[in-house]
Each structure stands twice: as C-alpha cells, then as structure tokens.
C-alpha positions as CSV (number, residue, x, y, z in Angstrom):
1,M,7.0,-23.3,-11.1
2,K,6.0,-19.4,-9.8
3,K,8.3,-17.1,-11.6
4,Y,8.0,-13.3,-10.1
5,K,9.9,-10.7,-10.0
6,I,8.7,-8.8,-7.1
7,I,9.8,-10.9,-4.6
8,I,13.4,-11.5,-6.4
9,A,15.8,-10.0,-3.6
10,L,19.3,-9.2,-5.2
11,L,20.5,-9.4,-2.4
12,G,23.6,-8.5,-3.6
13,M,22.8,-4.9,-4.5
14,I,20.3,-4.2,-2.1
15,L,20.9,-2.8,1.9
16,F,19.3,-4.7,4.7
17,F,18.3,-1.9,6.5
18,G,19.1,-2.2,9.8
19,C,16.3,-1.7,13.0
20,K,18.9,-2.0,15.9
21,K,21.4,0.5,16.8
22,Y,24.5,-1.9,16.4
23,L,23.2,-2.1,13.2
24,D,24.8,1.0,12.3
25,V,28.2,0.1,10.3
26,S,27.2,0.0,6.7
27,T,27.3,-3.1,5.5
28,K,29.6,-4.3,2.6
29,G,29.4,-5.4,-0.9
30,A,25.5,-3.5,-0.7
31,L,24.0,-0.3,-1.7
32,T,23.2,1.9,0.5
33,E,21.0,5.2,0.6
34,E,23.6,7.6,0.8
35,Q,24.9,5.7,-2.1
36,V,21.9,5.9,-4.6
37,S,22.7,8.6,-6.9
38,N,20.9,7.2,-10.5
39,P,17.0,7.1,-10.6
40,E,17.2,3.8,-11.4
41,Q,18.1,2.7,-8.0
42,L,15.4,2.8,-6.7
43,E,14.2,0.1,-7.7
44,N,16.5,-2.0,-6.2
45,F,14.9,-0.3,-2.8
46,V,11.5,-1.1,-3.8
47,T,12.2,-4.6,-4.2
48,A,13.9,-4.6,-1.0
49,A,10.7,-3.9,1.0
50,Y,8.1,-7.0,-1.1
51,A,10.8,-9.2,-0.9
52,Y,10.7,-9.0,3.3
53,M,7.0,-9.3,3.2
54,P,7.7,-13.2,2.8
55,N,9.7,-13.3,6.1
56,L,6.9,-12.3,7.7
57,G,5.0,-14.8,7.3
58,Y,7.4,-16.9,9.7
59,P,6.2,-19.0,12.4
60,D,7.0,-16.2,15.3
61,T,6.1,-13.7,13.9
62,H,3.2,-12.8,11.9
63,A,1.8,-16.5,11.5
64,P,-1.9,-15.5,10.8
65,W,-2.4,-19.5,12.3
66,I,-0.5,-17.8,15.5
67,A,-4.2,-15.6,16.1
68,S,-6.2,-19.0,15.4
69,L,-4.7,-21.2,18.4
70,R,-5.3,-17.7,20.7
71,S,-9.1,-18.0,19.2
72,D,-11.5,-20.7,20.0
73,D,-10.8,-22.0,15.7
74,A,-7.8,-24.2,16.5
75,Y,-5.3,-25.6,19.0
76,K,-2.0,-25.1,19.0
77,G,-0.9,-29.1,18.2
78,G,2.7,-30.2,17.7
79,G,4.9,-32.9,19.9
80,G,2.6,-31.7,23.2
81,L,2.4,-28.9,25.7
82,S,6.5,-28.4,25.8
83,D,6.6,-28.4,22.2
84,Q,6.7,-24.5,21.5
85,T,6.1,-23.5,25.0
86,P,4.9,-19.9,24.3
87,W,2.2,-21.0,21.7
88,Y,0.4,-22.8,24.7
89,E,1.4,-20.0,26.8
90,M,-0.1,-17.2,24.6
91,E,-3.6,-20.2,23.7
92,I,-4.0,-20.4,27.5
93,F,-3.7,-17.0,28.2
94,S,-3.0,-17.3,32.0
95,A,0.7,-18.1,31.6
96,V,1.5,-14.5,29.5
97,T,4.4,-12.5,30.8
98,P,6.3,-9.7,29.1
99,N,9.3,-12.3,28.9
100,V,6.7,-14.5,26.7
101,G,8.8,-16.0,23.8
102,N,7.8,-16.0,20.2
103,N,6.8,-12.3,20.9
104,D,9.9,-10.1,20.5
105,G,10.8,-11.9,16.7
106,P,7.6,-10.6,15.1
107,W,8.1,-6.7,17.0
108,Y,11.8,-7.1,15.7
109,Q,10.7,-9.1,11.9
110,G,8.5,-5.8,11.5
111,Y,9.9,-3.4,12.2
112,C,12.6,-4.7,9.7
113,A,9.5,-4.7,7.2
114,I,8.6,-1.1,7.7
115,S,12.2,0.1,7.9
116,R,13.2,-0.9,3.6
117,A,9.7,0.5,3.0
118,N,11.2,4.1,4.9
119,G,14.0,3.9,3.6
120,A,12.5,3.7,-0.2
121,L,10.2,6.4,0.6
122,R,12.8,8.5,1.6
123,L,15.1,8.3,-1.0
124,L,12.4,8.1,-3.1
125,G,11.3,11.9,-1.8
126,K,15.1,13.3,-3.6
127,F,14.0,12.7,-7.2
128,D,11.3,14.2,-9.4
129,E,9.0,12.3,-11.9
130,T,11.1,14.3,-14.4
131,Q,13.8,11.9,-12.6
132,F,11.9,8.3,-12.2
133,A,8.5,8.4,-13.9
134,A,7.2,5.9,-10.7
135,K,7.8,7.8,-8.5
136,E,4.3,8.2,-7.0
137,Q,2.8,5.0,-8.1
138,R,6.3,4.0,-6.1
139,I,5.4,6.0,-2.9
140,A,1.6,4.5,-2.6
141,E,3.0,0.9,-3.5
142,M,4.9,1.9,-0.3
143,K,2.6,3.8,1.6
144,F,0.4,0.8,1.2
145,L,2.6,-2.1,1.8
146,R,3.3,-0.5,6.1
147,G,0.0,0.4,6.1
148,W,-0.6,-3.5,5.8
149,I,2.4,-4.0,8.3
150,Y,1.4,-1.2,11.3
151,L,-2.2,-2.6,10.8
152,G,-1.0,-6.8,11.7
153,M,1.0,-5.4,14.3
154,K,-1.5,-2.6,16.1
155,L,-4.6,-5.9,16.5
156,R,-2.2,-7.7,17.7
157,W,-0.3,-5.5,21.0
158,N,-2.3,-1.9,20.5
159,Y,-0.5,0.4,20.9
160,V,3.1,0.7,18.9
161,P,5.5,3.5,17.9
162,W,5.2,4.8,15.1
163,I,8.6,5.7,12.7
164,D,7.9,7.0,9.0
165,E,10.4,8.1,6.5
166,T,10.4,11.9,7.9
167,V,12.4,10.2,10.8
168,A,16.3,10.4,11.4
169,T,17.0,7.2,12.2
170,D,14.9,3.9,11.9
171,A,16.1,2.3,14.9
172,V,13.9,3.0,17.1
173,V,16.1,3.2,20.9
174,V,17.5,6.6,19.3
175,A,14.6,8.0,18.2
176,G,13.5,8.0,21.4
177,I,9.6,7.9,19.6
178,S,7.7,6.1,22.4
179,N,5.1,4.0,21.9
180,R,2.0,6.0,24.1
181,P,3.4,9.7,23.5
182,K,2.1,12.3,26.1
183,G,-1.0,14.0,25.5
184,S,-2.5,10.4,23.8
185,V,-5.3,9.9,25.7
186,N,-6.3,6.3,22.9
187,D,-5.9,4.6,20.5
188,L,-7.7,7.3,17.8
189,E,-5.0,8.2,16.4
190,L,-2.6,5.4,16.0
191,W,-5.8,4.3,13.7
192,D,-5.5,7.5,12.2
193,K,-1.6,7.1,11.0
194,I,-2.6,4.1,9.7
195,I,-6.0,4.7,7.9
196,K,-3.7,8.0,6.3
197,D,-1.0,5.4,4.3
198,L,-3.9,3.4,2.9
199,E,-5.6,6.4,2.0
200,D,-3.1,7.7,0.3
201,A,-2.4,4.5,-1.4
202,S,-6.0,4.6,-2.9
203,N,-5.5,8.1,-4.0
204,I,-2.5,6.9,-6.7
205,L,-2.8,3.4,-7.2
206,P,-3.6,2.5,-10.9
207,E,-6.7,-0.5,-10.6
208,T,-4.9,-3.0,-12.3
209,Q,-1.3,-4.6,-11.9
210,A,0.4,-5.9,-14.4
211,E,2.9,-7.4,-12.1
212,K,1.6,-9.5,-9.6
213,G,2.4,-8.9,-6.4
214,R,1.7,-5.0,-6.3
215,P,-1.9,-4.3,-4.9
216,T,-4.3,-2.5,-6.1
217,K,-6.0,1.2,-5.8
218,F,-8.6,-1.5,-4.5
219,A,-6.2,-3.5,-2.6
220,A,-6.0,-0.4,-0.3
221,H,-9.5,0.7,-0.1
222,A,-9.6,-3.1,1.8
223,L,-7.2,-1.9,3.6
224,A,-8.5,1.4,4.4
225,A,-11.9,-0.7,4.6
226,K,-10.3,-2.8,7.3
227,A,-8.8,-0.1,9.2
228,L,-11.4,2.0,9.6
229,L,-13.3,-0.7,10.6
230,F,-11.5,-2.2,13.3
231,R,-11.3,2.2,14.5
232,A,-15.1,2.3,14.6
233,Y,-15.1,0.6,17.5
234,E,-14.0,3.0,20.2
235,K,-12.7,1.6,23.0
236,N,-11.5,2.4,26.6
237,D,-8.5,1.4,28.1
238,R,-9.9,-1.9,29.3
239,H,-10.6,-2.5,26.3
240,E,-14.6,-2.5,26.9
241,V,-16.6,-0.8,23.5
242,T,-17.0,2.7,24.8
243,N,-18.8,3.7,21.5
244,I,-19.3,2.2,17.7
245,N,-18.7,5.4,15.7
246,K,-21.2,5.6,13.2
247,E,-19.2,8.4,10.8
248,T,-16.6,6.2,10.7
249,L,-18.7,3.4,9.6
250,N,-19.9,5.3,6.5
251,K,-15.4,5.3,5.4
252,S,-15.4,2.4,5.9
253,L,-18.3,1.9,4.1
254,A,-17.0,4.7,1.2
255,H,-13.8,2.1,0.7
256,I,-15.8,-1.2,0.4
257,N,-18.6,0.2,-2.2
258,E,-15.4,1.6,-4.3
259,I,-14.4,-2.4,-4.7
260,T,-18.7,-4.3,-4.6
261,A,-19.4,-0.9,-7.9
262,R,-17.0,-4.1,-9.7
263,D,-19.0,-6.7,-8.3
264,G,-18.7,-9.3,-11.5
265,S,-16.9,-7.9,-13.1
266,Q,-13.4,-7.1,-11.6
267,Y,-14.4,-8.7,-8.0
268,D,-16.5,-11.3,-7.3
269,L,-16.1,-15.2,-5.0
270,T,-14.5,-17.8,-7.5
271,P,-17.7,-20.8,-7.9
272,D,-16.2,-23.1,-5.3
273,F,-14.8,-22.3,-2.8
274,A,-12.0,-24.4,-2.6
275,E,-10.3,-22.2,-5.5
276,N,-9.2,-19.5,-3.1
277,F,-7.4,-22.2,-1.0
278,M,-5.1,-24.0,-4.3
279,I,-2.6,-22.6,-5.5
280,E,-4.0,-23.4,-9.5
281,Y,-6.0,-20.4,-8.6
282,D,-2.5,-18.5,-7.6
283,N,-3.1,-14.4,-8.9
284,N,-5.8,-16.7,-10.7
285,T,-9.7,-15.5,-8.8
286,K,-11.4,-12.7,-9.0
287,E,-12.4,-13.0,-5.5
288,S,-8.7,-12.4,-4.6
289,L,-7.8,-8.1,-3.4
290,W,-4.2,-8.7,-3.0
291,E,-1.7,-12.0,-2.0
292,I,1.1,-12.4,-0.3
293,Q,4.0,-14.1,-3.4
294,Y,5.1,-17.3,-2.5
295,S,7.6,-19.1,-5.0
296,L,10.4,-21.6,-4.8
297,D,12.2,-21.8,-8.6
298,D,13.2,-18.3,-8.9
299,G,16.7,-18.2,-9.4
300,T,16.9,-17.8,-5.4
301,T,18.9,-20.5,-3.5
302,N,15.8,-21.8,-1.5
303,G,12.8,-20.0,-3.4
304,R,10.3,-17.1,-1.2
305,V,8.7,-20.5,0.1
306,N,6.2,-20.2,3.2
307,W,7.8,-20.7,6.2
308,G,5.0,-18.9,8.4
309,D,3.2,-22.2,7.5
310,Q,6.0,-24.6,7.9
311,L,5.0,-26.2,10.9
312,N,1.1,-26.7,9.9
313,A,1.2,-29.9,7.6
314,P,0.9,-33.3,9.6
315,W,3.8,-35.3,10.7
316,W,2.4,-37.6,8.2
317,S,5.0,-40.8,6.6
318,P,6.0,-40.9,4.0
319,Y,4.2,-37.9,3.0
320,F,5.1,-35.0,5.3
321,G,7.9,-34.9,7.9
322,C,6.5,-32.3,10.1
323,C,4.9,-31.0,12.4
324,D,1.4,-31.1,13.0
325,F,0.4,-27.6,14.7
326,H,-2.8,-25.3,14.3
327,K,-5.4,-28.4,15.2
328,I,-9.0,-27.2,13.8
329,S,-10.3,-26.9,17.8
330,H,-13.5,-28.8,18.3
331,N,-16.0,-25.4,18.9
332,M,-14.9,-24.9,15.2
333,I,-15.8,-28.3,13.9
334,N,-19.1,-27.6,16.3
335,A,-20.2,-24.5,14.1
336,F,-19.8,-26.3,11.4
337,K,-22.1,-28.2,11.6
338,T,-26.3,-27.4,10.7
339,D,-29.4,-28.0,12.2
340,G,-32.9,-30.1,10.2
341,T,-32.6,-27.0,8.0
342,G,-29.3,-26.2,7.3
343,L,-28.8,-23.5,9.4
344,P,-26.4,-22.8,12.0
345,D,-27.5,-24.5,14.8
346,F,-26.7,-21.3,17.2
347,D,-27.7,-22.2,20.8
348,N,-26.5,-26.0,20.6
349,Y,-23.9,-26.8,19.1
350,N,-21.0,-27.7,20.9
351,N,-22.2,-29.8,22.4
352,T,-22.0,-32.7,20.0
353,E,-19.1,-34.9,21.2
354,L,-16.2,-35.6,19.3
355,G,-13.2,-36.8,21.2
356,G,-11.3,-40.4,21.0
357,Q,-13.0,-42.0,18.2
358,L,-16.2,-40.8,19.2
359,Y,-15.6,-38.5,15.3
360,K,-16.2,-41.7,13.6
361,Q,-19.7,-41.3,13.9
362,Y,-20.8,-37.8,14.6
363,F,-19.4,-37.7,10.9
364,K,-22.2,-39.9,9.5
365,D,-24.7,-38.6,12.1
366,H,-24.8,-35.0,11.4
367,A,-24.7,-32.2,8.5
368,F,-22.2,-29.8,8.2
369,D,-21.4,-26.8,6.2
370,P,-19.6,-27.4,3.4
371,R,-16.7,-25.3,3.7
372,M,-15.6,-27.6,7.3
373,G,-14.7,-30.0,4.3
374,H,-12.3,-27.2,2.3
375,T,-10.9,-26.6,5.9
376,V,-10.0,-29.2,8.0
377,A,-8.8,-32.7,7.4
378,I,-10.2,-35.6,8.7
379,P,-9.0,-38.6,9.4
380,G,-10.8,-41.0,6.1
381,Y,-11.1,-38.6,4.1
382,P,-10.1,-37.2,1.4
383,W,-6.6,-34.9,2.0
384,K,-6.8,-32.0,-0.1
385,Y,-9.3,-33.7,-2.6
386,D,-7.3,-36.6,-3.7
387,N,-9.5,-39.9,-3.5
388,K,-6.6,-41.7,-3.5
389,L,-5.0,-40.7,-0.5
390,M,-7.1,-40.4,2.6
391,F,-5.8,-38.9,5.6
392,D,-5.2,-41.0,8.9
393,E,-5.0,-40.8,12.7
394,S,-0.7,-40.9,12.5
395,G,-0.8,-37.9,11.3
396,S,-1.6,-36.4,14.7
397,R,1.2,-36.3,17.2
398,A,-0.5,-35.8,20.2
399,P,-4.3,-37.0,20.0
400,F,-4.5,-37.5,23.0
401,Q,-4.1,-33.2,23.6
402,Y,-5.5,-32.3,20.2
403,G,-7.1,-34.6,18.1
404,Y,-7.5,-35.7,15.3
405,F,-8.0,-33.0,12.5
406,N,-5.6,-30.6,10.8
407,S,-6.1,-27.2,9.6
408,M,-6.4,-28.1,5.6
409,K,-6.2,-24.4,3.7
410,E,-3.1,-23.0,3.7
411,Q,-2.0,-26.8,3.0
412,V,-1.0,-29.0,-1.1
413,R,-1.2,-32.1,-1.8
414,P,2.4,-34.1,-1.7
415,D,2.8,-34.7,-5.3
416,C,2.6,-30.9,-5.9
417,N,6.2,-29.5,-7.5
418,C,5.7,-26.7,-5.1
419,M,7.3,-27.3,-1.7
420,F,10.8,-27.1,-0.2
421,K,11.6,-29.9,2.5
422,P,14.9,-30.1,4.2
423,F,12.8,-31.1,6.9
424,Y,9.8,-28.9,7.7
425,V,6.9,-28.9,5.2
426,Q,7.6,-25.5,3.1
427,N,5.6,-24.7,0.4
428,S,5.3,-21.6,-2.2
429,M,1.0,-21.5,-2.8
430,N,0.4,-17.9,-2.3
431,K,-1.4,-16.7,1.0
432,K,-4.9,-14.4,-0.6
433,E,-4.6,-11.7,2.0
434,I,-7.8,-9.9,0.8
435,R,-10.2,-11.7,-0.2
436,Y,-13.9,-10.0,-2.1
437,A,-16.2,-12.7,0.6
438,E,-14.2,-10.8,3.2
439,V,-14.8,-7.3,2.1
440,L,-18.2,-8.3,1.1
441,L,-18.9,-9.5,4.8
442,W,-17.6,-6.2,6.2
443,K,-20.0,-4.8,4.5
444,A,-23.1,-6.4,5.9
445,E,-21.4,-5.7,9.4
446,I,-21.8,-2.1,8.5
447,L,-25.1,-2.4,7.5
448,I,-26.6,-3.8,10.2
449,Q,-24.9,-1.9,12.5
450,L,-26.1,1.0,10.8
451,D,-29.6,-0.1,11.0
452,R,-29.8,-0.9,7.2
453,T,-30.2,-4.5,8.2
454,D,-32.4,-5.6,5.1
455,E,-29.6,-4.9,2.6
456,A,-27.1,-6.9,4.8
457,L,-29.3,-10.6,4.6
458,P,-28.3,-10.9,0.6
459,I,-25.2,-10.8,1.6
460,I,-24.9,-12.5,3.7
461,N,-26.6,-15.5,1.6
462,R,-24.9,-14.7,-1.3
463,I,-22.5,-16.5,0.4
464,R,-24.0,-18.8,2.0
465,A,-24.8,-19.9,-1.1
466,R,-21.6,-19.9,-3.0
467,A,-21.1,-22.3,0.0
468,A,-24.2,-24.7,-0.5
469,N,-22.8,-24.8,-4.7
470,S,-19.0,-25.7,-3.3
471,L,-19.5,-29.2,-3.4
472,G,-17.3,-30.5,-6.0
473,R,-14.2,-31.9,-4.6
474,L,-16.3,-33.2,-2.0
475,K,-17.7,-36.5,-3.9
476,K,-16.3,-39.7,-4.1
477,D,-15.5,-41.3,-7.5
478,D,-20.0,-42.5,-7.7
479,G,-20.1,-38.8,-7.2
480,S,-21.9,-39.3,-3.9
481,L,-20.9,-36.7,-1.4
482,W,-18.3,-38.2,1.5
483,M,-20.6,-36.8,3.8
484,N,-24.1,-35.0,4.5
485,Y,-23.6,-31.5,4.0
486,K,-26.8,-29.7,3.6
487,V,-27.1,-25.2,3.7
488,E,-29.5,-23.6,3.3
489,Q,-29.7,-19.8,2.7
490,Y,-31.3,-17.0,5.2
491,K,-35.6,-16.7,4.4
492,P,-37.3,-14.5,6.9
493,G,-40.9,-15.3,8.0
494,V,-39.7,-19.2,6.6
495,N,-36.4,-20.4,8.9
496,C,-35.8,-16.9,10.6
497,T,-37.2,-13.7,11.4
498,W,-34.7,-11.0,10.3
499,T,-34.3,-9.1,13.2
500,K,-31.5,-7.1,14.1
501,D,-30.3,-9.1,16.9
502,F,-31.1,-11.9,14.4
503,A,-29.2,-11.4,11.8
504,W,-26.1,-9.9,13.9
505,K,-25.5,-13.5,14.6
506,A,-26.1,-14.4,11.7
507,L,-23.4,-12.0,10.4
508,M,-20.5,-12.9,13.1
509,W,-21.8,-16.7,12.2
510,E,-20.9,-16.2,9.3
511,D,-17.6,-14.9,9.5
512,R,-16.1,-17.4,11.4
513,L,-17.4,-20.0,9.1
514,E,-16.3,-18.7,6.0
515,L,-12.7,-17.1,7.4
516,A,-11.9,-20.5,9.8
517,G,-8.4,-21.2,10.3
518,E,-7.4,-18.1,8.6
519,G,-6.0,-16.2,11.6
520,R,-9.0,-13.7,11.4
521,R,-11.4,-14.9,14.6
522,F,-9.5,-13.5,18.2
523,Y,-9.0,-10.2,16.2
524,D,-13.2,-10.1,14.9
525,L,-14.2,-11.4,18.6
526,M,-12.1,-8.5,19.3
527,R,-12.9,-5.8,17.6
528,W,-17.0,-6.8,18.7
529,G,-15.8,-6.7,22.8
530,Q,-16.6,-10.2,22.8
531,L,-13.5,-11.3,23.7
532,S,-13.9,-12.4,27.2
533,T,-17.3,-13.6,27.2
534,V,-16.8,-16.1,23.7
535,M,-13.2,-16.9,25.2
536,N,-14.2,-17.9,28.8
537,A,-17.6,-19.6,27.5
538,Y,-14.6,-21.3,25.7
539,I,-12.0,-23.1,27.8
540,E,-14.0,-23.7,30.4
541,K,-16.3,-26.3,27.7
542,E,-12.9,-27.5,26.3
543,K,-11.9,-28.0,30.6
544,K,-14.4,-30.8,29.9
545,R,-12.2,-32.0,26.5
546,F,-8.6,-31.7,27.4
547,D,-7.1,-31.6,30.8
548,W,-4.4,-28.9,29.5
549,F,-7.1,-26.1,29.7
550,N,-7.4,-26.7,33.1
551,L,-4.9,-23.9,34.0
552,A,-7.0,-21.8,30.8
553,H,-8.6,-18.2,31.7
554,F,-8.8,-14.8,29.6
555,T,-8.6,-12.2,31.5
556,A,-10.5,-8.8,30.4
557,G,-8.6,-5.9,30.1
558,R,-5.1,-7.3,29.3
559,D,-5.7,-10.4,27.2
560,E,-6.9,-8.4,24.2
561,F,-3.7,-7.5,23.4
562,L,-0.2,-9.1,24.1
563,P,2.6,-7.3,26.2
564,I,4.9,-5.5,24.7
565,P,8.1,-7.3,24.5
566,Q,10.0,-7.3,27.0
567,P,13.5,-7.5,25.3
568,Q,11.7,-4.2,23.8
569,M,11.2,-2.2,26.5
570,N,14.8,-3.0,27.7
571,Y,15.5,-1.5,25.0
572,S,13.6,1.4,24.9
573,Q,14.6,2.7,28.2
574,G,11.6,3.8,29.4
575,T,10.4,5.2,26.8
576,Y,7.8,2.8,26.1
577,V,4.8,1.7,28.1
578,Q,4.0,-1.7,29.2
579,N,0.3,-2.9,28.0
580,P,-2.4,-2.7,30.8
581,G,-2.3,-6.0,33.5
582,Y,1.2,-6.8,31.9
C-alpha cells in the first residue's frame, strides 16, 4: 500500500481553518495560528494544506469528470435522470439556476483549501530563514497550491473573490471582498494574480522533490503556462474571443520551454499510454509533472482515497457495487474512429450510430485510435487489460439513457488492494494532474497561433506515434489485437495539406483524443471560444439518440460558466455580482 507523508493529516494537532464566520470559535484540541511560537510547528500547517487536496475531488466539488459531462465527452450516467439531478441539469444547461445543487459545495471546499494555504503563508511570514530553513520553499509550495485551486475555480465560475494571506480573516463575508471589484472591466486582473502565484512558485521551487506530492519548479512552470494560455484568449462579457494576445502566448511558451528543455531526460511521454492510468505507475513515469496523492494504508482510519471518482465504477456485481456515473458519449467514441488512412474522420466521424445492440457490430466494422482501448470500457472486451475479465452489459444501470460505455481511465482492476468499498468504490490511484503530453499540446497550440505551424507538426505526430505504439495491453492471449487499431501520423503532401487551418483542426482533435474523459474538453472549448458552436451541434445530434436531450440547449454568453452559488450570493449581502444570464 502507498504511504505518503504529505497527505497524512495530523488532525489532532492542526487547525481545520474556518471558511465561514460562524467558525470564529477556536477549535478544541487543535493548534491555532495564534498559538504557534515554535517554527517546528509550521510544518503541521503546511501539511494541513496538502492534506486538504484530496477533499477537492469529492464528487460535488472539483472532480474533473463533472466538467467532462458538461462537454461532448460524456454523459452523467448513474441510475437515470433523477439520480443526482443537479448534474443532469448541468449537462443540459437550460435547467441551471443559481440554486442548482452540487454547486455551492465546490465553492466552499475551494475556499477551505485556500484558507489552509493562506494560514500557512501567514505563519511562514512570521519567521525568518534562520529560524526555519525551509521557509522560502514552503511559501512557494503554498502559492503553488493556492494558484492551482484558484485556477480551477476561475475556470468554473470566472469571477471569484481573491482572498490571500494579507486579508485579516479568511471569512469572505466578513472581509467584504467582491468577486468583481469596482473599476474592474474584465477578468485579466484575476488572471494576473493567479499567474503571479504560480510564477513566484516557479522561481523558488527545486527541480526535483524527494517527497512525492510536493510540486517542483517545472510543475509550477506548467500551471503558469496553462494560466497564461487561457489569459491569452481575451474575451468580452459574452465570453466571445476578442483578441488572441501574442505577447501572452509567448510568455506561456517561455514557461513551457523551461520544461521541454528537459525533454528525454527528466520529462518524456511514457512508452505506453496505459501507464498514465495504472496504479503501478504512480509517481513512476517521466510523463507526470505533478500528481494528487491518494493513499489507503497510511495510518488514518479510512485512508485518503479518491472520493471524486467514487461514483464512476460500473454497477457490476460482484466486482463493483456502485454507481455507473461518467459514461463515455457516442460522440466521443465516434471521434476515436479513424478513416482508411489512419487519420481522424474530421467531417463525418459522428454519422455512425452505435446505440442499443448496434455497438456489437460497430467495433468490428471500423478502425480506431488505440487510445480508445485505454479510455473506454466496452461490453465484450477486457476490463482494464484483464483478458480473463470481460466487461458486460450488466454493469450499466440505464443504457437506454446513457449507453453501455464506461470511462476507464480513473478505474482499477477489481482485484486491486487499493480499494476502499464501504458501498461506493474509492481507490488510491493517484490523479496525474499535469501530464507532459498536455504540456506538449499547449506548445503545439501556441506555435500554431504564432504562425509557426511547421514547428507544431512534429509535436502532434510525436503524440500520435505514442498512441500507435500503445498496443501491448490491447492484445488477446494469442497476440492478436482485440480491435482494428489504426493511427497514422500527419504527412504533408501524402495524406494531408499542412496549412494553418488544417493544423489547428488536427491540434484540437489530438487534444480531445489524448485527454478524453479527463475533464479538459469543456475548458479547452471555452478557451478557444467554440463552446456554443460545438455543444449545440452535439446536442442536436444527441436528441436523435436520447430523448432527454430534447430539453438541452447551450446559451452563449451564459453557459460558459456556472452561476455564483445562491447561498454565497446571500452570504455576501450584495457584495458579489452574479454571472451574466443568471
């Protein structure tokens, strides 16, 4: 079992930092900021901030798959439309109001995590390096965590109040800080604060960390690059892209180049795509820049397992008991389909139907990118590379509404000793929050936008080549492949014409296939300003597949972001400004 110092919460010794004004009463049996007089106690507060990271994955908080079901990658799943209705409302968009459920929890949990980082930063500021030698590095670590949390919250709600360690209290209501301060005309100021945290961290953090889970300099470079990349696509209040700032793109590229300068030595693509999603490779690949650490046998009562994906295992007795959420969409599966040349079928990919029992012949009739075999659990094919265990239709609770196809990346084999199953299925496989493949895709995107299109070609082809070579775990016992997997690289003048428009299409497609089901798709479409076009086309097609889509519609200028939760609007007593359209 995994044991990591970083994530063991010494809850009897450290403060559960308050996030609401009614938590002003000191916690009994806990160490408060005011009581810290010994610099050795500082590590407890740093550990407390790390310990909260797994909490952000709780199902109604920052779990990536919630963004996945809001995109064309996945359906909600579960036992039907009334099973976790708020997520159904989020995936059809039209039913979302400021009172939608499963929306206030992420806000609250996010600020609890920020509060812990702020508390540690305030205390670290009270001691100098002669008293606490690790001061500057710990400050950098806390800024990294805070920047990562704010980045996730900004992508979810756009305008969120910036609370840092200089604020006298972390209680947002007491502080009276608006999510849209007077005089702010756009969101660039908030982006800049997030970017500063991450750049500050990149200037101080070491290149490697002995204790897994602590971020490195290059993890901070990656998140700074990501934030800058989003910032570069400047938008108006209707979330339409009004300018792609090339200066900001170049700043992002500079951070990426710090990482890719270590290409092949410190960072690289894993030989097999599968290794990114197997517990055997936790903290053990060159592709991972930073992982959320989960554990089971770590000295705590139930471990620090992944609650965020606990509903996503199939309803498949006797292997898993619950709950069949996060079903891969028919659109996503069709996107993995390749044409006769081994390239994506850009224009006609989604014209093939595989509903009901049609899927049985569908997977025999077509060729696919091998990444589908690592991403989707399909009845009649092995579960997580186990040729002795065939997934079957009984694992799907409501196939007439959501199909038969489960998301595979977050799953483990049922014989793994990494699971905690009180009823829901939780496992301790780490979440690779930053993969080198995604960093490479960011670089290719920036190069295309900077009209350096030819430089993007070998990057995209490198990722496709890895996909083509990721066949070892997709074979039957006799060595033959379970499906016809066929993927080719782009060869200008042979199978494509590498113009900027074509390169951009190839980049967007590669981004989707590589990161399918990882919660990136919705935000990438948002960054590119294509959410309304893509999602409404997706919805119109899905209406012919599942009747519950008849109520769905994406409203441009509103549905790019979730509403500020109504309870938070109430607590703010007029301080917060609601997102447009709500």
